[in-house]
C-alpha positions in Angstrom: -129.6 2.8 30.5 -131.4 4.5 33.5 -129.6 6.0 36.0 -130.9 6.9 39.7 -129.5 9.8 41.6 -129.8 9.8 45.3 -128.4 12.4 47.5 -127.1 11.8 51.0 -126.3 14.5 53.8 -123.3 12.8 55.6 -124.4 12.3 59.1 -122.0 12.5 62.2 -123.0 8.9 63.0 -121.6 7.7 59.8 -118.1 8.7 60.2 -115.1 7.0 62.2 -112.5 8.6 64.5 -110.9 10.3 61.7 -114.1 12.2 60.8 -114.3 10.1 57.4 -117.5 7.8 56.4 -116.7 4.5 57.8 -116.7 2.1 55.1 -119.5 -0.1 55.7 -121.7 2.9 55.2 -121.1 2.8 51.6 -122.8 -0.6 51.4 -125.9 1.1 53.1 -125.7 3.8 50.4 -125.5 1.3 47.8 -128.9 -0.3 48.9 -130.6 3.0 49.2 -129.4 3.7 45.7 -130.6 0.5 44.5 -134.0 1.1 46.1 -134.2 4.6 44.6 -133.4 3.1 41.0 -136.2 0.4 41.6 -138.7 3.0 42.4 -137.7 5.1 39.9 -138.8 2.5 37.4 -142.4 1.9 39.1 -141.8 -1.0 41.4 -141.1 -1.7 45.1 -139.1 -4.5 46.6 -141.9 -4.9 49.0 -144.0 -5.9 46.2 -141.9 -9.0 45.5 -141.5 -9.8 49.2 -145.2 -10.0 49.6 -145.3 -12.6 46.8 -142.5 -14.7 49.0 -139.6 -13.7 46.9 -136.4 -12.2 47.9 -133.6 -10.7 46.4 -130.3 -11.5 48.6 -126.9 -10.1 47.6 -124.9 -12.9 46.1 -121.5 -10.8 45.8 -120.8 -7.2 46.6 -117.6 -5.1 45.8 -116.6 -1.6 46.8 -113.4 0.5 45.5 -112.8 3.4 47.8 -111.1 6.4 46.0 -111.3 9.3 48.2 -112.8 10.0 51.5 -116.2 11.6 52.1 -116.6 13.6 55.6 -119.0 14.5 57.9 -121.0 17.7 56.7 -120.6 16.7 53.2 -123.2 15.5 50.6 -122.7 12.3 48.9 -124.3 11.2 45.5 -125.3 7.8 44.7 -125.8 7.0 41.2 -126.9 3.7 40.5 -128.0 1.8 37.3 -128.6 -1.9 36.2 -125.0 -3.3 34.6 -126.4 -6.7 33.7 -129.7 -8.4 33.9 -130.3 -11.7 32.4 -133.9 -12.6 33.6 -132.7 -14.4 36.9 -129.4 -12.5 38.0 -129.3 -8.7 38.3 -125.9 -7.0 38.9 -126.4 -3.3 40.2 -123.4 -0.6 39.5 -122.8 2.3 41.6 -120.9 5.6 41.7 -120.7 7.4 44.7 -119.3 11.2 44.3 -119.0 14.0 46.5 -121.0 17.3 46.1 -118.3 18.5 43.7 -118.6 15.6 41.4 -115.2 13.6 42.5 -115.6 9.9 42.6 -115.3 8.6 46.3 -116.1 5.1 45.6 -117.6 2.7 42.9 -119.2 -0.8 43.5 -121.2 -3.5 42.1 -123.6 -5.9 43.9 -124.9 -9.1 42.5 -128.5 -10.6 43.1 -130.7 -13.2 42.3 -134.6 -13.6 43.3 -135.2 -16.6 45.3 -138.3 -18.1 47.1 -138.4 -17.2 50.7 -139.1 -20.5 52.1 -136.1 -22.4 50.5 -133.9 -19.8 48.7 -134.0 -21.4 45.3 -133.7 -19.4 42.4 -136.8 -18.1 40.5 -137.0 -16.4 36.9 -138.3 -12.9 37.1 -139.2 -13.0 33.5 -141.9 -15.7 34.6 -143.0 -14.3 38.0 -142.9 -10.6 37.4 -143.1 -9.9 33.6 -143.5 -6.2 34.0 -140.5 -6.0 36.5 -138.6 -8.0 33.6 -139.5 -5.5 31.0 -138.7 -2.5 33.1 -135.0 -4.2 33.8 -134.6 -5.2 29.9 -135.7 -1.7 29.1 -133.4 0.3 31.6 -130.3 -1.8 31.7 -127.1 -1.0 30.5 -126.8 -2.0 26.8 -124.3 -4.5 26.2 -121.8 -3.6 23.3 -122.1 -5.2 20.2 -119.4 -7.7 19.3 -117.7 -7.3 15.8 -118.9 -11.0 14.8 -122.2 -10.7 15.7 
């Protein structure tokens, strides 16, 4: 399993009146982490988009644990939690600069054609991308029965 780390220096504009990072900014950080992971695998979203393929978010979840504040650093760890050739689930762990978990998350994506939003098979359209996702995804635990 490949994990990409991306460090973010918290900017004042990302905080709320309490001096805490505003909750919606974690979604942006997750996107930054996802892009960083994909680039570390040797790909870019723009390559898919040039082919008329998009990867919209189908579902997203975030659990907040402790606040991160202005002037702190956030480290976004991102990995592929699940990949089946059609759907990709990215998992996130956002920590502060001393390693305390501030938030965890999961985003679910499916690749679709830009013109009609119909799902497409990454396995068929982008075999190199597919191979990288298979290689770097979290390995499923083997069951006792098989």
